[in-house]
N, C-alpha and C positions, 0 to 999 in steps of 0.2 A: 503493501498500501505507499500509496507517494505521502510526503509529510508535508502538511498543509503552512498556507506562505501565504502572508497580505504583501501585497505590492502595492506599494504607496506613489503613484507615477504624479510629479509636476509637469503637463504637459506645455507648460509657458517656461522653461528653465531652458539656459542655456541659447547658443544660438545657430545650431543645427537643427534637424527635420527630426521635429517631435516623434511623430508617424511610425520612422525607420527606427528610432532608435526602442521604441514598446515591441515594435517588432522582433527586433536583435533579442532585446532580453526577455518574450516571451519563448525564443526561438528556443535559448541556451537550458530556461529556467525550468519550464513546463515539463523536460523529463525529468526531471525530479522531485519538484513542487505540484504540491495544486495551488495554482494561482488567484489565489482571491484582488481582482487591479480593482482600485481604488482611488480616481484618479481629484487630485485637489483644485478648488475654484476658490472666486471669491470669497464665498462665500463658507468653502468647505476646507478647514485647515490641515495640516498634515497631521500635527499633535492630537487634533480631535478621531481622525482617522485613525491613530496607532491607537490610543485610547482604547474605543471601539474594536481592533485589530485582539488589544490586552485582554477583552472583556469575554471575546470568541476562544481567547486560549485555543491559536494560534499555535505552531510550532515552529513559526519565524516570521520577525519583521522584518521586509525587504524594503529603503526611501532609494526613490532615484529620482533626483533635482539639483541646485543649490545647496546651499552652504546653511540657509534659513532651513529647506524643505528635511534637509540631513536633520540640522539639529533639535528643530522641532521632533521632528516623528520620533528622534532618540530620546528625546528628556522624555515625552511621556511611555519608553520603554527601559528608563531605569530602576533598578529595584526588584523587576520584574521575573530573573533568570532566562527572558524568553529571547535566544540571540537574534545577534542586528546588523541587516546588509546594509551597504550603503552601492550605491550604484553613482556617482559624480555625475552631473550634464551644470554644472553653472559654471557664471564667471572665472571662480577663482580656487573653487576644490580644497580648498583648505583640509578641511573633514578630513578626507583621503589621504592628503598629500602628509599630515600629523600623524596618523597614524602604517602611513606605510600602505596603501592598499592603492592600486593601479585605477587610475583618473581616465581607461577606457573602458568602454562595457563591456568589450570579450573580457580584459584584464580583471573588473571590478567582478563577472559572474561567475568566471571561472575560480576566484574571493573563496566565495559564497557554497559552490559545488565541492569543493574541496575540504567542507562542512570543520573547518581549524578554529576555534576560538578560543579568544583570551579575555579575559575579566580583566576592565582598567574602572578607574573613579569616573566619575562628572563630577560638577557642582553647583551650590545656588548662590543667587547675587541677587539679594533684597530678597527670598523666596524662590525669583525664577530659576527653573531648572536651565545650566551651561554646560556645555559640554566640551567647550574650544574655550574660549578667555574673551575675557572683559577688560574694552577700552576706554580708557576715563583720561579728556584733554583731548588729545591731537590725534590722536584714531577715530573717536566717536565722533570729530567733526569730519573728518576726511572720507565714514564712513556714510554720512547722514549726504557729502555735497558727490557723491558717484552717486549718482539715482538709476534709474532702471533703463533709463534712456540710451543714458552715457554706457552703462554694463552693456546693452545692447549692441550698440554704435561700438565701443572698443574695446572689450572684452576687459582682460586682469587689468591693463591700461587705465579704463577708467578710476583702480585705486589709486596709481603714480600719479594722477592727472587732478583729482583730484587731491592729494597731498602736495603735492605743487603750488596747488593751488591756496591749500591753509596755510602751508610757509609763511605764505605775502601776512598773515597776520596771529602768526603765534606771539602767542599771549601766555607765559607763563602764571603761575599759580600758586598759593601754599598748599601746601598736603600734609600732614597729619596719618599716619600709617600705623595699626595698634595691632599688634599679635600676642599670643597667648602668653609673651614671655618679654614683651620692649613695646614702648612707642616712639615711634620715628618722624621727626617734625624736620621737612626740608622743600624748595621750592622745586617744581617739574612744569616740565613742558607736557610728559604726556607721563599715565600710568599704566599700567599692561598688567593685568594677570591673569597667567595663561595652567589653564589643568592640560591644555592640549593644545599648538602650533604649530607647524609647518616652517622650514626656513623661512617663508613669503613673507609669516609674519613677522616682519625685521625687529616693530618695538619690547616684540617680547623675546627677545632672544640676548639677553644679555645673561646668563648661565651657559646658553647656547647648548644645551642640553633639558628639551624637561621629561620628564619618566611619567607613562601616563597610568601607573601602576603601585608608586610608592606613596599614597594617603597623605600628599603634600601637595600643594601650589607655587606656581612661583608667578615671582613679582619683579619687575624690571621698572625702575628708575630714571627716564631721560629728562636730564634738566642741560639743555647748550643754555650756554650765552645767549646768543645773538643768533641768524638765519645761517650763518655758513659756518657756528660749529653745528647747527642742528641738522645740516645736510654732511658734513663729518662724521659728525657720530650714528644719522643711521648709514652709512657707508660702510662704518665698524661692528654693525649693529647686523650687518649684510655678510659683513667677514667673516663675523665668531659664527653665525650659523651655518653657512659654507665650510667653514675649517673646523667644529668641533671644538672651537679655545673662548672659554669666558673673555667675556670684556675687559678692555684694560686701559679705558679712561673713567676720567676723573667725574665727567659728566653723564657719567651711566652709574647705575648703581642695582642691588639683585638681592634679594632673600628669598628663603621657601621658609611655608609657613599651612599650616593643617589651614585658619582662618584669617582672612587680613577683616579689619573694620578702618574704610579709609572715610575720610572729610576730607575737603577739600574750601581754598578763601581765595577768590567765591566758589562755587558752586561748578562745574563741570557736569556735558552731557555725556551721558556711560552707555556705552554700545554694547552688546554681551550678543554671543556669534553672529556678528555683523549685521544686526535689529538695535538700533534705537532704543534705549529701554528707559530712562528719562535722566535724572542728574544725582549726584552726589548730596548728602551719604553713602554710600556702602556697603554692606557686608555680606561678605561671600566665604565659602567656606566648605572644602570638600567633601565629598559622599566617596568613599574608599570602594574599590571592589563592587562597584553597584550596576556597570553594565558588563553584558554578555554581549562580544562582538566577532564578526567574521574577517579576521586581519590576518595577514601575512605575520612570520616573525619580523621583529625590530628591534636594530640594536639600536640601545641608549648607553648617553654617557650621564652623572650624576653629579648635576651642579653643584656649588657650596654657594659660599654667599660672599659677596664685597658691595659696603655701603661708603667707603670712607672714599675724600676728596668732594660730596656733595656739597651742592651749596650752601651756608647756613644750615649746616647738621646739626641735628638734637637729636641724641638716645637717650630714655629713659629705659632702666632696666624695673620690669615689676616685681612685685616680691609677690 
């Protein structure tokens, strides 16, 4: 008997032919799965469809679309022990890249068919499920400026163009970061808290190696003094992601913890998994070992901590 699987498919994701994409997915998966195909619409979101599949107790839930679709569906699967499959067809495909999943339909389907699963962490940001990362400040503003029309026209370059546009309006802010054992106060232009992040999410790459099943979140603080320093910092973060070496600039810091409470002055926009959530303050906590996912084996580098050199830095030890 075939295993039951709900395929949540976003027909407007990406720049390809969605009808042909669905035909290809069905041709590869239907020999092994009894597929219940559910299409997202303007009125029916991926998380709603995934919750319904969880209630029906299917053997697997598979999502196909952009990062917003994948993250929303995955959030509904967190804590259920139902294996989750990813078929990326979006602009950035950060979800697949972060977990080492092929970003081609054929490769993603083959990963699901192989049946190897891994239990990874998820997180919550102000009670909202989070699979990838939360961006505060610069990254959130960039996400907001990279609208659907730009992404359809330029693809992943839309984020780069939005980032360059945002650089012209770079506005540092004061931030206080509270963990289980310390309070950190500094100035920043961007703060990113990652549960998982691909190398292309450069503002999350302070540690240059984010472990997705260690029960911890990775926070990167980027605090450039000016636009030129911001460009240099972004390039350095890209290099650390490419080489696997942690950052060595005084205007970039990072640390790891189970949870963070972050306040800023003034309030900053917050983007969670590529969608604007609201503004600071935020509380973000890790949900260890809460998502079972079809994923190839990934080699990881364990990060450490670096805070020295950040502007106006104050660290208070909590008793």
